[in-house]
C-alpha positions, 0 to 999 in steps of 0.5 A: 380218096382224101376224106375218109370220114366223108366217104364213110358217111356217104356210103352209109347214107347210101345203105351200106353198113360198116363191117370193120375198121376205125377212124385213123386206120388205112381202110374200112370194110363195108357191106352193100345192101345185098351183103356184098363186102367192099373196101374203102382205102384211103390215100397215104394208108399203108396196106399189106398183101395177105396170101392164103 
């Protein structure tokens, strides 16, 4: 997605809550109304793999 702040506001208006992440980072983690986590990852962000 291109506009991280607009996307974050949109999911919050739909009932999500922010779990972690800040403006200027590559992603933000939200939880839906039932508590299920999901991420928004923004174009141009650098992500790295995490292995368990």
